[in-house]
Backbone as JSON, one array per atom type, in Angstrom:
{
  "sequence": "MADQGASRVEEEAPHDLHGNSPAAWTAVAIVLVAFTIGAIAMVLGPNWVLFWISVGIAVLGALAGKVLQLLGFGVPTDGHH",
  "N": [[148.44, 100.28, 86.06], [146.97, 99.06, 87.2], [144.97, 100.39, 88.45], [143.11, 101.45, 86.54], [141.83, 98.89, 86.4], [140.51, 98.96, 88.84], [139.08, 101.44, 88.73], [137.58, 101.16, 86.48], [135.58, 99.0, 87.93], [134.29, 100.96, 89.41], [132.75, 102.25, 88.2], [130.77, 100.61, 87.17], [127.18, 99.26, 87.45], [125.7, 99.25, 90.58], [124.58, 95.95, 91.68], [123.22, 95.16, 93.99], [120.15, 93.79, 94.43], [119.53, 91.93, 92.87], [117.58, 90.06, 91.85], [116.06, 89.4, 94.42], [113.23, 89.28, 95.55], [110.3, 89.21, 96.76], [108.46, 88.27, 94.85], [110.33, 87.03, 93.22], [110.95, 84.57, 94.85], [108.7, 83.71, 95.24], [108.27, 82.17, 92.96], [110.31, 80.75, 92.02], [110.21, 78.78, 94.4], [107.94, 77.41, 93.52], [108.43, 76.38, 91.21], [110.66, 74.83, 91.72], [109.5, 73.04, 93.59], [107.45, 71.92, 91.69], [109.48, 70.86, 89.55], [110.45, 69.06, 91.03], [108.5, 67.47, 91.86], [107.87, 66.49, 88.84], [110.67, 65.06, 88.56], [109.96, 62.88, 90.21], [107.89, 61.7, 88.95], [109.25, 60.76, 86.69], [111.33, 58.86, 87.74], [109.36, 57.2, 88.62], [108.21, 55.22, 86.88], [107.84, 55.86, 83.51], [105.58, 58.1, 84.58], [103.74, 59.38, 82.91], [101.49, 60.89, 83.35], [101.48, 62.37, 86.03], [103.47, 63.75, 85.25], [103.69, 65.74, 83.26], [101.51, 67.24, 85.04], [103.15, 68.24, 86.51], [104.44, 70.02, 84.94], [102.58, 71.93, 83.98], [102.37, 72.98, 86.55], [104.7, 74.22, 87.0], [104.25, 76.21, 85.1], [102.53, 77.79, 86.06], [103.77, 78.83, 88.35], [105.91, 80.16, 87.13], [104.2, 82.14, 85.77], [103.04, 83.0, 88.54], [105.13, 84.3, 89.55], [105.61, 86.45, 87.95], [102.91, 87.71, 88.08], [102.93, 88.9, 90.64], [105.26, 90.46, 90.68], [104.0, 92.53, 89.11], [102.01, 93.36, 90.68], [103.4, 94.99, 92.2], [105.59, 93.81, 94.18], [107.87, 92.85, 93.37], [111.19, 93.25, 91.93], [112.17, 97.01, 91.88], [111.94, 98.65, 88.7], [112.79, 100.93, 88.25], [115.2, 101.38, 88.9], [116.28, 102.7, 91.34], [116.59, 102.07, 94.25]],
  "CA": [[147.31, 98.91, 85.04], [145.42, 98.16, 88.6], [144.01, 101.64, 88.52], [142.69, 101.03, 85.44], [140.85, 97.74, 86.62], [139.54, 99.58, 89.96], [138.23, 102.52, 87.97], [136.29, 100.3, 85.75], [135.06, 98.44, 88.83], [133.54, 101.86, 90.2], [131.92, 103.02, 87.04], [129.61, 99.71, 86.57], [126.13, 99.64, 87.75], [126.05, 98.29, 91.69], [124.25, 94.84, 91.83], [122.23, 95.16, 95.42], [119.43, 93.08, 94.69], [119.87, 90.4, 92.12], [115.78, 89.7, 92.09], [115.59, 88.94, 95.73], [112.12, 89.85, 96.04], [108.83, 88.03, 97.48], [107.83, 87.41, 93.68], [111.26, 85.81, 92.46], [111.4, 83.75, 95.44], [107.63, 82.55, 95.19], [108.11, 82.01, 91.6], [111.32, 79.52, 92.15], [109.91, 78.11, 95.03], [106.86, 76.88, 93.0], [108.86, 75.68, 89.91], [111.42, 73.61, 92.46], [108.06, 72.23, 93.85], [107.03, 71.08, 90.24], [110.7, 69.88, 89.13], [110.64, 67.92, 92.01], [107.46, 66.49, 91.28], [108.42, 66.08, 87.62], [111.45, 64.4, 88.53], [109.54, 61.9, 90.56], [107.34, 61.14, 88.07], [110.04, 59.97, 85.62], [111.72, 57.9, 88.4], [108.33, 56.24, 88.5], [107.74, 54.61, 85.43], [107.69, 57.19, 84.1], [104.1, 58.42, 85.0], [103.35, 60.91, 82.51], [100.26, 62.08, 83.78], [102.12, 63.49, 86.9], [104.74, 64.7, 84.76], [102.34, 66.94, 82.61], [100.99, 68.04, 85.73], [104.43, 69.18, 87.0], [105.28, 71.01, 83.73], [101.21, 72.66, 84.89], [102.63, 73.57, 88.07], [106.03, 75.3, 86.59], [103.86, 77.19, 84.05], [101.58, 78.48, 87.05], [105.05, 79.4, 88.72], [106.27, 80.97, 86.53], [103.01, 83.05, 85.94], [102.88, 83.79, 90.05], [106.04, 85.47, 89.98], [105.04, 87.71, 87.0], [101.65, 88.93, 88.55], [103.06, 89.28, 91.52], [105.86, 91.36, 90.04], [103.31, 93.09, 88.15], [101.24, 94.09, 92.16], [104.67, 95.52, 93.29], [106.39, 92.49, 94.72], [109.27, 92.22, 92.67], [112.53, 93.95, 92.05], [111.96, 97.8, 91.35], [112.55, 98.61, 87.51], [113.58, 102.21, 87.62], [116.82, 101.44, 89.28], [116.46, 103.46, 92.21], [116.19, 100.98, 95.4]],
  "C": [[146.3, 99.05, 86.1], [144.98, 99.04, 88.76], [143.05, 101.83, 87.72], [141.16, 99.96, 85.88], [140.27, 98.18, 87.66], [138.82, 100.69, 89.69], [137.04, 102.1, 87.13], [135.13, 99.75, 86.53], [133.7, 99.54, 89.35], [132.7, 102.14, 89.09], [130.71, 101.81, 87.01], [128.64, 99.81, 87.58], [126.16, 98.58, 89.09], [124.67, 97.21, 91.23], [123.56, 94.03, 93.22], [121.14, 94.03, 95.54], [119.04, 91.66, 94.21], [118.38, 89.4, 92.25], [115.54, 88.88, 93.18], [114.62, 89.6, 96.01], [110.72, 88.78, 96.3], [108.43, 87.32, 95.99], [109.05, 86.48, 93.15], [111.14, 84.8, 93.64], [109.91, 82.64, 95.57], [107.61, 81.69, 94.09], [109.2, 80.75, 91.52], [110.95, 78.84, 93.15], [108.49, 76.81, 94.51], [107.32, 75.81, 92.0], [109.71, 74.61, 90.56], [110.23, 72.92, 92.88], [107.62, 71.74, 92.28], [108.03, 70.35, 89.33], [110.95, 68.89, 89.95], [109.6, 66.82, 91.62], [107.62, 65.83, 89.9], [109.14, 65.08, 87.44], [111.01, 62.66, 89.36], [108.63, 60.97, 89.76], [108.22, 60.5, 87.14], [110.64, 58.44, 86.27], [110.7, 56.34, 88.65], [107.61, 55.44, 87.62], [107.97, 54.54, 84.12], [106.13, 57.24, 84.24], [103.82, 59.63, 84.33], [102.03, 61.54, 82.42], [101.1, 63.04, 85.35], [103.25, 64.28, 86.55], [103.59, 65.82, 83.59], [101.89, 67.85, 83.68], [101.98, 68.58, 86.67], [104.46, 70.01, 85.97], [103.75, 72.08, 83.55], [101.61, 73.86, 85.84], [104.19, 74.81, 88.15], [105.2, 76.03, 85.8], [103.42, 78.38, 84.97], [102.96, 79.27, 87.95], [105.68, 80.19, 88.19], [105.37, 82.7, 86.37], [102.75, 84.09, 87.48], [103.64, 84.72, 90.49], [105.76, 86.53, 89.01], [103.87, 88.51, 87.52], [102.13, 89.18, 89.71], [104.24, 90.26, 91.61], [104.92, 92.45, 89.73], [102.3, 94.31, 89.45], [102.25, 94.8, 92.81], [105.66, 94.94, 93.89], [107.42, 92.16, 94.42], [110.27, 93.49, 92.83], [111.95, 95.42, 91.22], [112.62, 97.74, 89.78], [113.24, 99.79, 86.91], [114.84, 102.34, 87.87], [117.26, 101.95, 90.33], [115.78, 102.33, 93.67], [115.73, 101.9, 96.81]]
}
């Protein structure tokens, strides 16, 4: 029974990178800053102008990650590392 579980684990594809790329880290950093600004905006009032600016920054972060991926800074999609 234990042998079946071990063989199943060996057959699964390796997950070495987990999205660890400059494109992913850039997107995460920008979106994290955006969410922090949005949270501060909600605590301070709420300040709706600052909140919507933070939403725009989050969208720009996602777009920046995608653009960097398309420029070759993302994880390879062909499965060969």
